[in-house]
N, C-alpha and C positions, 0 to 999 in steps of 0.2 A: 396443097403445097407439094411441088414435085421434089424428088430426092435431091436434085441439084440445088433447088432453092433452100431446102432444109439445111444442107451442108453449108451453103453460103451464109445463112442466118447464124448457124452455130459458130462459124469462123468470125463473123462480125461481133458476136457476143464475147468470144474469147479475146479478140483484140481490144474491145472496150474494157473488159475486166483487167487485161494487162495494163492498159493505160491508167485505169482507176487505182490499181495497186501501187503505182508510183508515188501516190500521195502519202506522206508520212502522217501518223496520227497527230503530230503537232501542227502540221500544215492544215490538215482537215479541221482541227479545232479552231484554227485562226479564221477559216472561212465561216464556221458556225458562229463564232463570236461577232464577226463583222455583220452577218445577217441579223442577228438578234439585236445588236446595237442600232442598226438601221430601223428595225421594227419599233424599238422604244422611242427613238428620236423622231421618226417621220411617219410612222404608221405603215400598215401592210401595203397599201396601194403605191406608196412611194418607193418601196423596196424593189430594186432592179438588179439583174445579173451584172449589168454594166457598173452600177454603183459599188457592188461588192468586189468586182474585179479591180476597179480603180483603187479601192481602199487596200486591197490585199496584194496589189501589184502582180496580177496574173491576167491571163487572157480570158475572154468570155468563153472560148471553146473549152478551156479547162473545166470551168464550172458546168457547162452543158454536157460534157462527157460524163461527169460524175453524177449530176442531178439534172434530169432532162427538162424539168419545169420548175418554176418558182415555188409552187405549193410543195413539191417534193423536197426542194432544198430547205424550205422553212420547217417542214415536218421533221426532216433529218436533224436539223439544228436543235429543235425542241427535244427530240428523243436523246440526242447525244448529251444534253445538259440536264437530263433527269437526275434529280437529287432529292433525297429524303432529308429535309432540313431539320426534322424532329428526331433524326436518328440519334440513338444514344441517350435520349431523355428517359430516365427511370429513377426518380427520386425516392421511390418507396411508398408514395401516396398519390392518389389521383389529384388531390388539390395541388401538390407540389409539381406534378407533371404539367398540369394546365397552366400554372403560374410560369413555369420555365418555358413552355411552348409560346405563351404570350410574349415573353421577352425576346425569344428567338424570332418569332414571326415579324416583329417590328423591323428587324434588320434587313429582311428581303422582300417584304410585302410590296413596297413601292415599285420595285423593278418588275416583279411578277404581274402586278396590276397593270402596269404600262403595256406589257406584252398581251395580256388578256384583252385589254381595251383595243389594242391595235388589230387584234384578230377577231374581234367580236362579230364583224360582218362576214369575213372570209370563211370562218368555220361553218357558217350556215350553207355555204356553197360547196365545201369540200370536206367529205367525211374523214379523209385521212388526216387532214389538218386538225379536225375536231378531236379525233382519237389521240393524236400526238400531243395536243394541248392538255388533254386530260391525263395522259400518261406522264407528262413531264411536270405539271404544276398542281394537279389535283389528287390523283390516286395515291401518290406516295404519302401525302399528309393525311388523307383519309385512313389509310392503313395504319399509320402511326397512332392516330387518335383512337382508332378501334383497339389498338394494342394497349393504350392507357386504360381504356374501359375494361378490357378483358382481365388485365392484371388486378384492377380494382375489385372486380367481382371475385376473383380467386382469393384476394386478401380479405374479403368480406366487408369491404368499405361500402359497397352498394349492392343491391340485389340484382340478380340476373334479370334482364328484361326491364330494367328501370325505365319508366316512360320518358324521362328527360335525356337519357343517354344517346338516343338516336339523333337528337338535334344538336349535339355538341359541335360537330364539324360545320354544319350549316350556320350556326350562330357565330362561331369564331371567325369563319371566313366571310360571313355576311357583314360583320362589323368592319373587317379589314377593307372591304370593297365599298361599303356604304358611307363611311365617315368622309372620305374625300369628296364624294358627291353631295352629301347633305350639308356638311359644315365647311368644306373647302380646306380641310386639314388632314394630314396623314394620321393613321392610327399608330401612334408611337408606343413605346414600351409602357409608359406611365398610363396611357389611356387604356391599352389592352389589359394591363394588370388590374385596373379598376373595374373593367368589364368582367373579368374573371371573378373578382371578389364580390361584385354586386349582383351579378346575374347568374353565371354558370354554377358557382359553388352552392348558392342557396337553393337552386332548383334541384340539385343533386342531393340536398340534405347534408352537405358536408360542413356547413357552418350554422350557427344559431342565427335566428332572425334578429332584427333590431330590438333593443330593450323596450319594454312597454313604458309609456309615459307615466311619470310619477303621479300618484293620486294625491289630492290635497288631504292633509290630515284633518280629521273631524275635530271640532272643538269639544 
């Protein structure tokens, strides 16, 4: 690249940055909400810059200046909506934390699952989308559950390296994703709470097993 070409490129980047800076955070979030709503309703393939532009009443050029491609746009929307939904859960016991997490998960799992399903094929083709999906919907909750376990070890509720602890996240998220597929029903708060009580707590040794059947009294 010649010096003149380098200067020209730098000027173009400065102009593009100036144009991008005109978007307010509120307007930018409006674009992100629109693309995520389209994902949930129509799937990734049906998401278009034209559709988002029409919904948000802007020009396509505005979107293309800010995000050059659809994958970049979707990835940015995912990252902007990163949220630790288990944040603040600290009941003082691992059993209490898992029960509260189950109730919290039921309120957002459907919307998250719709996004994951919409991106299931696209993330195989685009690493940035894959990383953005993990950053937005997976890693925050993994970190939170690991925090539940770490505090439980510090309190002496379970031993460090408990063999069941590493499977908590996979089990909880697995049932969230599997029930709609297997039973055609969402994993609501009541279902998830029963799952915690019947599966997670027993394998952690936090509840006693079922009572033994009564033996007949000998004559």
